[in-house]
Structures are given as structure tokens and as C-alpha cells.
C-alpha positions, 0 to 999 in steps of 0.5 A, spaced: 654 508 435 655 515 434 654 518 426 660 522 424 660 525 418 667 527 415 667 533 410 672 532 405 670 537 400 675 542 403 680 537 405 688 538 404 691 533 401 697 530 406 702 526 404 706 522 409 713 519 409 716 513 413 720 515 419 723 509 424 720 509 431 721 504 437 717 497 435 713 500 429 714 504 423 711 511 424 708 515 418 709 523 419 706 528 415 710 531 410 710 539 409 705 540 414 705 547 416 705 548 424 701 554 426 703 558 433 698 557 439 693 562 439 691 567 444 684 564 446 687 558 447 692 561 452 686 564 455 682 558 455 688 553 458 690 558 463 683 559 466 682 551 466 689 550 470 688 556 475 684 551 480 690 547 480 693 552 484 687 551 489 689 543 489 697 545 490 694 550 496 690 544 499 695 539 498 701 543 502 695 545 507 696 540 512 704 542 513 703 549 516 696 546 519 699 540 522 704 544 526 699 548 529 694 542 530 701 539 534 701 546 539 698 546 546 697 554 545 689 554 544 690 561 540 693 557 535 690 550 535 683 550 533 682 543 536 684 546 543 688 540 544 694 537 541 692 532 535 694 524 536 698 520 531 692 516 530 688 522 528 694 524 523 693 517 520 686 519 519 687 525 516 690 521 511 686 515 511 679 517 510 680 523 505 684 518 501 679 512 501 673 516 500 676 520 494 676 514 490 669 517 489 672 523 485 677 519 481 673 513 479 666 516 479 665 524 478 670 524 472 665 520 468 660 525 469 664 529 464 662 524 458 655 525 460 654 533 461 660 535 458 668 537 460 666 544 461 660 544 465 663 538 470 669 542 471 665 548 473 661 543 478 667 540 481 670 547 483 664 550 486 663 544 490 671 545 492 669 552 494 664 550 499 668 545 502 674 549 503 669 554 507 666 548 511 673 546 513 675 553 515 670 554 521 671 546 523 673 546 531 672 539 531 677 533 528 671 529 526 668 535 522 675 537 520 676 530 517 669 530 513 671 537 510 677 535 508 674 528 505 669 532 501 675 537 498 679 531 496 673 528 492 672 534 488 680 536 488 681 529 485 675 529 480 677 536 477 684 533 477 683 527 473 677 531 468 681 537 467 687 534 463 682 530 459 679 537 456 686 540 455 688 534 451 682 534 447 683 542 445 690 541 444 694 539 438 699 534 437 705 539 438 703 542 444 699 537 448 705 536 453 707 543 454 700 545 456 699 538 460 705 540 464 702 547 465 696 544 469 701 541 474 705 547 474 700 551 478 700 545 483 707 547 486 705 555 486 699 553 490 703 549 495 709 555 496 703 559 498 701 555 503 708 554 506 709 561 506 702 564 508 700 558 513 705 559 519 703 567 519 696 567 520 690 564 523 687 557 521 681 560 519 683 565 514 689 561 512 684 556 509 680 561 506 685 564 502 686 557 499 679 558 495 681 565 493 683 562 486 677 559 484 673 566 483 677 567 477 675 561 475 668 563 473 671 566 467 671 559 464 664 560 462 668 564 456 671 557 454 668 553 449 667 545 450 671 540 448 671 539 440 672 531 441 666 531 446 662 535 441 663 530 436 662 524 440 655 527 441 654 528 433 654 536 434 659 537 428 657 544 427 658 546 434 665 542 434 667 546 428 665 552 432 669 550 438 675 548 433 675 555 430 675 559 437 681 555 439 685 555 432 683 561 429 689 563 425 688 557 421 685 557 414 678 553 413 682 548 409 686 547 416 680 546 420 677 541 416 683 537 416 683 538 424 676 536 424 677 530 419 683 528 424 678 528 430 673 524 426 678 519 424 680 518 432 672 517 433 671 512 428 676 508 432 673 510 438 666 507 436 669 500 435 671 500 443 664 503 445 661 497 448 663 495 454 668 500 456 670 497 462 671 490 459 674 493 452 680 496 457 682 489 459 680 485 452 684 490 447 691 489 447 692 496 446 688 498 452 691 493 457 698 496 455 696 503 456 693 501 463 700 498 465 704 503 461 699 509 464 700 506 471 707 505 471 709 513 472 703 514 477 705 509 481 712 512 481 709 518 483 706 515 489 711 510 492 717 515 491 714 519 497 714 526 495 706 527 496 707 525 503 714 529 504 710 535 501 705 534 506 709 533 512 715 538 511 715 542 516 714 537 522 719 532 519 724 537 518 723 541 525 727 534 528 732 534 522 738 537 525 738 542 520 740 549 521 734 551 518 727 550 521 722 546 518 718 552 515 723 555 512 726 549 509 718 547 507 718 555 503 725 554 499 723 547 497 716 549 494 719 555 490 724 551 488 719 546 486 715 551 482 721 553 478 722 546 476 715 545 474 715 551 470 722 549 467 719 542 465 713 545 461 718 548 456 722 543 455 718 537 455 716 537 448 724 537 446 726 532 451 721 527 451 717 524 456 721 518 458 728 521 458 725 526 463 722 520 467 728 516 467 732 522 469 727 524 475 726 517 478 734 516 479 735 523 481 730 522 487 732 515 489 739 518 490 737 524 493 732 521 498 737 515 499 743 520 502 737 524 506 735 517 509 742 516 511 743 523 515 736 522 518 739 515 521 745 519 523 741 524 527 737 518 530 743 515 534 746 522 535 752 521 531 757 527 531 758 527 524 751 531 522 755 536 526 759 537 519 753 536 514 747 540 517 746 543 510 745 536 508 737 536 509 736 542 505 740 540 499 738 533 499 731 535 499 732 540 494 735 535 489 729 530 491 724 535 489 727 538 483 728 531 480 721 530 482 719 536 478 722 535 471 719 528 470 715 524 475 711 530 478 709 533 472 708 527 466 703 522 469 697 525 467 700 527 460 702 520 459 695 517 461 691 522 456 696 520 450 695 513 451 687 512 450 682 514 445 677 519 447 671 514 448 676 510 453 680 516 456 675 517 462 674 510 464 682 509 464 683 515 468 678 513 473 681 506 473 688 508 474 687 514 478 682 509 483 687 504 483 693 509 485 688 512 490 687 506 494 695 505 494 696 512 496 692 512 502 695 505 504 701 508 503 701 515 506 696 512 512 701 508 514 707 513 514 706 517 521 705 510 524 711 507 520 715 513 522 714 512 529 715 505 529 722 504 525 724 511 524 723 516 518 730 514 515 727 507 514 721 510 511 726 514 506 730 508 504 723 505 502 722 511 498 729 511 494 728 503 493 721 505 489 725 511 485 730 507 483 725 501 481 721 505 477 726 508 474 728 502 471 721 499 469 720 506 465 727 505 462 725 498 460 718 499 458 715 505 457 715 508 449 716 515 447 710 519 445 712 526 444 709 529 438 705 522 436 698 523 435 693 519 438 692 514 432 700 513 431 700 512 439 695 506 438 698 504 433 704 503 437 701 500 442 698 495 437 705 493 435 708 494 441 713 488 442 
């Protein structure tokens, strides 16, 4: 058990006043000065989220590449033959299945060697895997490196939000968590713009470029929460001073004590972490409620649609090509993700998730009707050729304001630090299995029953997710980890 010494010699007396909260009475600090975020904190966060640009680029990589792989032009297609539908499914299935290693096992390394070192190792593995993929000329080798990319990509994607949660405070946790997801659509946009214009090899190599400035992460501190779990009190305080250098000594001691109180709760949960995830009411509820936005994110269909935007909309009957629609969608998605990072601390998580789910369900349902009319060669689509572009834009904007940006934030807030990586690993592993089945089935299902029925399924999942979030997910905005644990403990 970790020995935590709480230094009260310079602590500041903080009075708490009652405030009504859903399912419990919330205590909020009175007359506490909120300091502005330091430039150093912005530097650390921005450098830490830069790899999410590559994550987005790798996510969008398949859309322009799939057009090349379907081509008969050997100067464009590195396989020198068109890819088959079964091989398209394998491109989703194999990386999806094995990337569970990146979601359930590798992030646990962060508990052993530290968040910072582990994040850097994952990025090195990602960089080398992208280079291997760039020079692949065989579908088997291509899937192999694509799988390695998925493993390291998922590992970083799961550990980085934990690091961000642990270096942030209650008032900026959501903002910086959304900033991490903001760089993902920027990477997708770059893929959609650059991918169709250059060769397969050069395009793939370019997706690794953002990992080069990430080397500046060497200047970042280790997570103060992680340091304190290892009993390194002095290093923890040093990390806090770096990140919050505009605070007084008394305020830093107060922050240190607040982290210590959380870790005292952690120590009670340290034995048999996986068992504790299911034996404690707070943890069981955390797993259920944390999984809810993540499952909506998967079943709403956006990850699949974004990966195949160009080939899907090339046959939509729209006046615009699939590549053009992909670029416009990625641009709007980038703006929307940025907008969410500014409003999340004002609007709250729950409202944004509900609005996001309902907007997605409405838009994809309309798109499904249009694709059905197109499949039966209805003359009505001649009057509504603008529907694919407008529909997919509403779909993506709705996704971006909640379901696309907030699931990782929600998971990071629902668990104490000792259980956070285990909870992330469990939720992401379950989500990864479901996404693999869902995405691998899509090419075959679209061929058998039609794209329009697939879109109908996406719409139903979005509406259902919105209803469940409305009924069960509590608001976590502005609450400390201890307050959220109290909320879960008394959740009715």
C-alpha cells in the first residue's frame, strides 16, 4: 500500500457550502480563486495531443487508399490488382481484433513505467509501423503493418487521456480532454485532401510527420498523480509547480493534499483491481455509464462512414465526387471539434451527448432514405442531389459536438486514478471487439442488403443511445473525482 504523507503545515482552510445535485448533495468550495491556465500547461497539453493528428490521419488513411486499391491502374494501386470485398473486410477485422492488445494490455504499462515514458514508446512503435506500411506491396504485409499501427495507436489513444486528466484541474479537464480529440479530425482532413493527390507510399509516410515534433514531449513532466502513487512526493510537488507555476505555495499544497485524498481512496481499491471494478457499486456504475457514450460512438456508424467516405459517396448520386465530399466533411468536423472544446465546460457533457445523438440519428436516417431512392433509380433524387452533402454534414457536426469528443473525457472522470487504466482497458477492449465485428461486417452487409439499410441501423443506434444517455448518465462537469465518486456511491 502506498504511504502518502499529507503536509498540512501550509494548507489553506477551505469552506464548503451545500449545493443541490442530481441524486446527492454536492459540496462546492467557497471563495476559492481559480487561476488561469499557464503557458507551460498549454505547451505540455498541445505536445501531448499532437500524435492524435497522426491517429486521425491513420483513421482517414483508408478512405483515399481504398479508392487506389480498387483501381485497375497499376501505377496507382500498390497491389497491382483491385482489392476484393473479403480483403476489405480483413482490413477492418484483423487490425480491429489484434488492436485489443493496444486497448487492454499496453496502457497498463503506464502504471509500471509511468505515463510519459509509455506514451513516448507507443509513438516510436507507431512511427516505425507507418514506415513499414508505406513500403508494403502485398495485402498480407499491408494488413500486418496496419495491425501494428492499430495496436500502438489504440495504446496511445487510451493512455494519453489518462495523462491529461491527471495533469489538469476540475475546471479545465473537459476542455483539454476535448482538445485531444480535436486533432483527430485535423488528421482526417489532411488525409482526405492529400491522399487522392499523391502516391500511396508518399501519402502513408506523410501521416507519420506529426510524430516528429512529439519528441519535445521529453520536456514534459510526469503525471503528478502517478508520481504520488509511487511515493515520490517531492517529484509530485515539482511537477505541480511546473504545471501551475502561477499558484502560491499554499495553493500548491492544497492541490497536493487534494490529490493525496484521492489516492487514499485509491489505496482502498488497490487489491485485485479487476475484481474491484465489478465488486464496488461505484466501479460497476462507472463501467456501465462510461461504456454508454463509447458504445454510441461505435454503433452510430461514423467511424465506418469516415473510413469509407470516398467509396461510399462516389455512388451516392450526388453532384460532388466522394473525394470532394470527404474533404468538406473533414473540414466541418475539424471546426466542430474545436467548437466543442470551447463550450464543453459551459454546456456540460450530458446535454451535448443527447443533442449529438439525436442529430446523428435524424441525419443518417434521411441519408438512408436518399440512398434507398438511389438504389431503386427513383427520379426524386434528381431534385435532391444536395441531400448527401447536407445530410452527411449534419451527421458529422452532430457527432462532433458530443459523441465524437466526450467519451474519453467521461471515462477519465468516472474512476479514481488507481483504477483508471484498468477501467479504460476494459471499456476499450469491449468497445474494440464490438467495433471490429461491426466494421468488418459493414462491407459484406452493404453488399448484401444495401448501404441504405446499414444507415437505418446507424440511425436506430443513435436514437437509442440518446435516450439511454438522457435516462441514466449524470452530469460530471466541474466536479472533482471525489465528488463524482460520491455521486456514483449514492446514485439511484
